[in-house]
Every structure is written in C-alpha cells, then in structure tokens.
GURO-906389 format. One line per field, with one value per residue (C-alpha): residue number from 0; residue in one letter; z, y, x. Coordinates in pm, 1 decimal. Example, Ala and Ser with C-alpha at 12.3 -4.5 7.8 and 13.67 -1.06 7.14 Angstrom:
bami	c(0,1)
kefi	c(A,S)
z	c(780.0,714.0)
y	c(-450.0,-106.0)
x	c(1230.0,1367.0)
//
This chain:
bami	c(0,1,2,3,4,5,6,7,8,9,10,11,12,13,14,15,16,17,18,19,20,21,22,23,24,25,26,27,28,29,30,31,32,33,34,35,36,37,38,39,40,41,42,43,44,45,46,47,48,49,50,51,52,53,54,55,56,57,58,59,60,61,62,63,64,65,66,67,68,69,70,71,72,73,74,75,76,77,78,79,80,81,82,83,84,85,86,87,88,89,90,91,92,93,94,95,96,97,98,99,100,101,102,103,104,105,106,107,108,109,110,111,112,113,114,115,116,117,118,119,120,121,122,123,124,125,126,127,128,129,130,131,132,133,134,135,136,137,138,139,140,141,142,143,144,145,146,147,148,149,150,151,152,153,154,155,156,157,158,159,160,161,162,163,164,165,166,167,168,169,170,171,172,173,174,175,176,177,178,179,180,181,182,183,184,185,186,187,188,189,190,191,192,193,194,195,196,197,198,199,200,201,202,203,204,205,206,207,208,209,210,211,212,213,214,215,216,217,218,219,220,221,222,223,224,225,226,227,228,229,230,231,232,233,234,235,236,237,238,239,240,241,242,243,244)
kefi	c(M,F,A,R,A,I,R,S,A,S,V,T,A,P,P,L,T,R,A,R,I,P,R,A,C,P,P,S,R,W,V,S,T,L,P,D,N,P,H,I,Y,V,F,P,D,E,R,S,L,S,N,H,L,L,T,L,L,P,T,S,P,P,D,A,D,L,A,V,G,S,T,S,K,L,P,P,T,P,D,S,V,L,E,N,P,K,F,L,S,I,L,H,A,V,L,A,K,H,A,H,E,D,P,Y,I,I,S,Q,A,R,A,M,A,S,T,S,G,S,S,L,G,S,G,G,A,F,F,P,Q,K,G,Q,K,R,R,G,S,G,Y,G,G,G,G,G,A,G,G,D,G,A,G,G,A,S,A,Q,G,G,A,G,G,G,G,R,G,G,F,I,H,V,S,D,T,R,S,P,P,D,Y,G,R,I,A,W,P,E,D,I,F,G,S,L,E,V,D,A,E,G,N,F,V,D,G,T,G,N,Y,Q,N,S,G,S,Y,R,M,I,T,R,D,G,I,L,G,L,T,P,F,L,R,D,R,V,V,D,R,L,K,E,E,Q,N,K,M,H,G)
z	c(34.2,-128.3,215.5,347.4,591.5,432.4,589.6,591.4,835.9,911.5,929.3,1226.9,993.3,915.6,725.4,333.9,86.8,-49.1,-315.9,-429.0,-559.6,-883.7,-964.1,-760.0,-435.2,-229.3,-226.2,153.6,59.0,41.6,-126.3,-39.9,-254.2,-214.6,-74.2,-301.0,-576.8,-557.8,-891.5,-732.7,-555.0,-309.3,-270.8,-53.9,-221.4,-206.3,-310.4,-19.4,317.4,407.2,18.8,-124.8,-513.5,-690.1,-949.9,-1166.9,-1153.3,-893.5,-936.7,-686.6,-617.2,-840.8,-1128.2,-1036.5,-1381.2,-1464.8,-1171.0,-1110.7,-905.1,-561.5,-175.5,120.8,265.5,314.9,249.1,-57.7,-114.1,-398.8,-181.9,-139.8,-475.6,-701.2,-1067.0,-1309.6,-1613.7,-1842.5,-1660.6,-1817.3,-2143.4,-2156.7,-2057.0,-2257.8,-2576.7,-2492.0,-2462.4,-2835.3,-2971.6,-2784.3,-2648.5,-2959.7,-2905.4,-2530.1,-2531.6,-2335.2,-2551.4,-2818.4,-2660.3,-2581.4,-2963.8,-3058.5,-2808.2,-2925.8,-3317.9,-3189.1,-3014.0,-3254.8,-2983.0,-2766.2,-2485.2,-2414.0,-2384.8,-2240.1,-2369.0,-2071.4,-2072.8,-1927.9,-1630.0,-1358.0,-1130.0,-791.1,-500.4,-703.8,-512.1,-657.6,-553.1,-450.3,-658.4,-628.0,-922.1,-1230.1,-1350.5,-1536.1,-1901.8,-1885.9,-1806.9,-1441.0,-1445.1,-1454.3,-1840.2,-1888.5,-2232.1,-2562.6,-2602.6,-2928.4,-2652.7,-2370.5,-2624.6,-2597.5,-2847.6,-3102.3,-3184.5,-3475.0,-3662.3,-3678.3,-3492.4,-3291.9,-2951.5,-2703.7,-2333.5,-2261.9,-1872.4,-1510.8,-1332.7,-990.5,-1034.2,-1349.7,-1462.1,-1453.9,-1791.4,-2072.8,-1874.2,-1831.9,-1626.8,-1424.4,-1637.1,-1357.2,-1490.1,-1892.2,-1972.4,-2371.5,-2636.3,-2952.2,-3231.1,-3398.0,-3741.1,-3760.7,-3792.5,-3410.0,-3613.4,-3520.5,-3739.8,-3951.3,-3777.6,-3486.1,-3356.9,-3337.8,-2992.0,-2813.7,-2466.8,-2254.4,-2079.8,-1761.0,-1640.0,-1228.9,-1142.6,-785.0,-700.4,-376.4,-529.8,-599.0,-793.9,-1135.5,-1244.3,-1561.4,-1703.8,-1757.2,-2110.7,-2126.6,-1788.4,-1909.4,-2219.6,-1960.9,-1767.3,-2113.3,-2219.2,-1870.1,-1867.8,-2232.6,-2111.7,-1852.3,-2029.5,-2244.1,-1949.2,-1777.7,-2102.9)
y	c(6.0,346.8,503.7,525.7,835.9,1118.7,1401.2,1771.0,2054.3,2019.9,1611.3,1437.7,1185.5,1033.8,1221.0,1298.9,1253.8,1622.8,1776.3,2150.5,2398.1,2477.0,2839.3,3114.7,3022.9,3080.1,2785.8,2655.0,2579.2,2228.9,2101.5,1769.4,1413.9,1155.1,889.8,594.1,805.7,1047.7,1211.2,1365.2,1711.4,1843.5,2205.0,2371.6,2488.8,2867.9,2880.8,2670.5,2615.1,2253.8,2155.6,2047.7,2051.7,1679.9,1817.3,1667.6,1998.3,2094.9,2442.4,2693.6,2859.6,2572.7,2633.9,2498.0,2495.6,2221.1,1986.4,1637.0,1756.2,1869.9,1659.3,1773.5,1560.4,1353.7,1059.7,1189.7,893.1,793.1,1024.0,1334.3,1375.4,1599.6,1543.4,1848.1,1781.9,2047.4,1783.1,1475.4,1643.1,1703.1,1355.9,1188.9,1428.3,1313.0,909.5,977.5,1120.8,949.3,593.5,406.5,542.5,350.7,107.6,-127.0,-85.9,-120.0,-452.5,-556.0,-451.1,-728.0,-988.6,-1036.6,-1038.8,-1343.1,-1539.4,-1406.4,-1273.8,-1576.5,-1559.2,-1181.1,-1304.8,-954.0,-764.7,-588.7,-377.9,-560.1,-323.8,-472.2,-740.3,-600.6,-504.6,-590.9,-574.6,-780.5,-629.4,-857.2,-986.4,-675.9,-531.8,-704.2,-1032.8,-1282.6,-1284.1,-872.1,-588.5,-560.1,-957.4,-1252.4,-1226.2,-1606.1,-1476.2,-1455.8,-1176.3,-971.1,-982.8,-812.7,-507.8,-724.6,-830.7,-1050.5,-1383.0,-1603.6,-1343.3,-1040.7,-810.5,-607.5,-358.7,-341.2,-131.3,145.0,124.1,331.0,128.5,135.4,-221.3,-400.3,-684.6,-1022.4,-1143.5,-1237.3,-1041.3,-722.3,-379.4,-257.8,-56.1,200.6,197.1,192.6,490.3,386.0,182.5,169.5,-71.7,-340.1,-535.5,-881.2,-789.9,-615.7,-263.7,6.3,119.9,385.0,459.0,594.7,274.5,524.7,590.3,578.2,704.9,462.4,666.8,507.9,562.2,723.0,938.4,786.1,438.8,259.7,108.3,452.4,770.4,818.3,551.3,644.8,462.3,680.3,797.2,854.8,1078.9,1223.9,1322.2,1454.0,1646.3,1807.5,1928.7,2032.6,2251.6,2397.7,2471.1,2681.5,2874.3,2972.7,3109.6,3285.1,3420.9)
x	c(14.3,119.2,98.4,458.7,547.7,748.5,876.5,695.9,694.6,329.2,351.4,503.0,685.6,1022.3,1228.0,1202.9,1439.4,1569.8,1756.7,1838.7,1619.4,1826.0,1562.0,1444.4,1567.4,1869.4,2146.6,2057.7,1724.3,1591.0,1305.2,1123.5,1042.0,816.9,978.9,823.4,882.3,1223.2,1181.7,838.1,895.0,642.3,575.9,315.5,49.8,9.1,-343.1,-457.0,-231.1,-348.8,-226.0,51.8,171.5,274.2,577.4,819.8,977.1,1226.2,1261.0,1044.8,839.9,653.6,387.0,63.9,-23.4,247.5,253.1,79.9,-148.6,-185.2,-296.1,-426.3,-244.5,99.3,195.8,-76.6,-344.1,-592.9,-886.3,-639.6,-457.0,-670.8,-492.4,-428.1,-589.4,-293.3,-78.7,-269.4,-306.2,30.6,139.8,-67.2,90.5,445.7,325.3,170.2,476.3,747.2,620.7,757.6,1114.7,1118.3,1318.3,1091.9,806.3,1042.5,1101.2,779.7,685.5,956.8,844.4,529.1,666.0,890.9,609.8,318.8,133.6,66.9,321.0,184.4,-115.9,-267.4,18.9,191.0,494.1,833.2,904.1,1125.0,969.8,1031.4,782.8,481.3,151.8,-163.5,-467.1,-763.2,-1069.2,-1249.8,-1019.3,-1193.0,-1244.6,-1080.8,-969.7,-1076.2,-906.9,-753.5,-849.2,-569.1,-579.0,-678.0,-932.3,-791.3,-583.0,-781.7,-1047.7,-845.5,-705.3,-392.8,-123.5,-343.9,-191.6,-92.0,142.3,-149.6,-26.8,-220.6,-181.1,76.6,-5.5,184.8,142.9,262.5,602.5,446.5,244.2,421.5,190.8,351.8,459.9,190.9,-98.9,-252.6,-190.3,-490.6,-697.3,-623.6,-255.3,-296.4,-177.6,-295.4,-193.6,14.4,-71.5,178.2,196.2,324.8,653.0,686.5,684.8,488.7,197.7,272.7,610.2,429.2,208.8,-101.6,-151.6,-506.5,-551.2,-714.0,-924.4,-877.5,-567.9,-526.4,-264.6,-198.8,-345.4,-307.4,15.7,191.6,151.2,269.6,571.9,784.9,975.2,1344.7,1298.1,937.5,987.6,1293.8,1100.3,822.8,982.5,1171.6,834.7,747.3,1028.6,940.8,592.7,774.5,951.4,675.7,526.3,813.3,942.7)
//
C-alpha cells in the first residue's frame, strides 16, 4: 500500500528525501520528494494552506499549472490527490509522440512479433518485477482488464495472436504485470498498434489514450520509465519557459 511516511513541516513523519532547488531560491533551501517516488517533488500550495503541490519539476516557486496535482494529505492517497488536467494532457501528448521510442516498449513489440502474440497474452509491458503488489478480486474479473489475463488476447485489447499484430499497452511502472498479463485499467496510459513483424504501425503506433488511467492508486503515484520521464520533464520545461518568457 502506498501509504508511507514522508517529511513535511506540517506532518510528524520520518525524513523525506531532499534535493537542492535550482531556480529561484537561496542555495541553502531544500525541497522534499516522495520517498516512494523520488522524482516527484513536494511544495506547499500557495493557493491553499492545507494543500501541497506534487510536481516533476524541482524549481521553486512551483508552477501549479504544470504540477502533477495537489494533495490535501501527506503522504498522498487516492482520496487526497486532485489530478491536474493540464498535466494529464501534456503527459498523453508526450506519450503519443515518444512512447514508440522507449526501449521498454520497443522490446515489448519485438517480443510480441517473436512469439506471435501467444505468450504476451494481454500485452503487459516488460517492466522490472520488483516489489509488485497484487490487488484482490475486487479489481476486475479474469480474462478482462484488471483480471488474470486468462481470456483471448484480442478480447482483452492486448497483443494479437497468429502473427497478425495487435495492440500493446503503455503502462505505469508502479505495479508491473506478470509476464503475459494485462496491467490494471487504472495503470494503463494507452496502447500502440504493432504489425505482425513487430513494427509500429505508421511508424509511431498511433497511440490511443485508454481513458482509464489514474494518477495515483494504492500502489503508488505516476511511475514512468526513465526514457519517458525524461521526455515529460523536457516538455514541462518547455512549457515553463513559455510561461516565464
């Protein structure tokens, strides 16, 4: 469960990871990060004394428009976090442009072609299998999204069989699925289309937003591969430069 203590001036908790702020603060100022996700920085939300902003950018003061979201509680929980629609829009735009370039996703597409889709089952991504948490039976039925992947791949929206190509999922890394299993619906960013040879259709895979992704679940908050995280941060910096000239 994603409820672990973090450091905050307003919460009695074990220390947070701290990093230097590179922009508008004195050299001695530090900023906190989430211990379960050191790439997400925590700032007081100037719009509300009881809230904090969660952001991928360490610059201070933070730009609320570019934040992942805000939370009324530390550590953040699914009930305390308000997602930022603008960030979600940026995230999906970056995934549509760069997901097919991610080494993890490329490996997934090649594996689908080499196995004709049969071993991939639901088309889960090949993320590191460390500390995976399994949900109870209340999170979907077998053979469907959120289930145990027992049904046919084409019915589950995953990789096709018989060398016909199909779709592979671009998923959050916070709860990676077992090999041949589909990620939980709330962990799936979207899908890419792959042909029978493992190539992305039209060169990019024609990314399709799943519409079911949730920024935070009880398994964690926004887990991206290093490649995709770097692309998202680059885009956020571009947007930040536009905002501040």
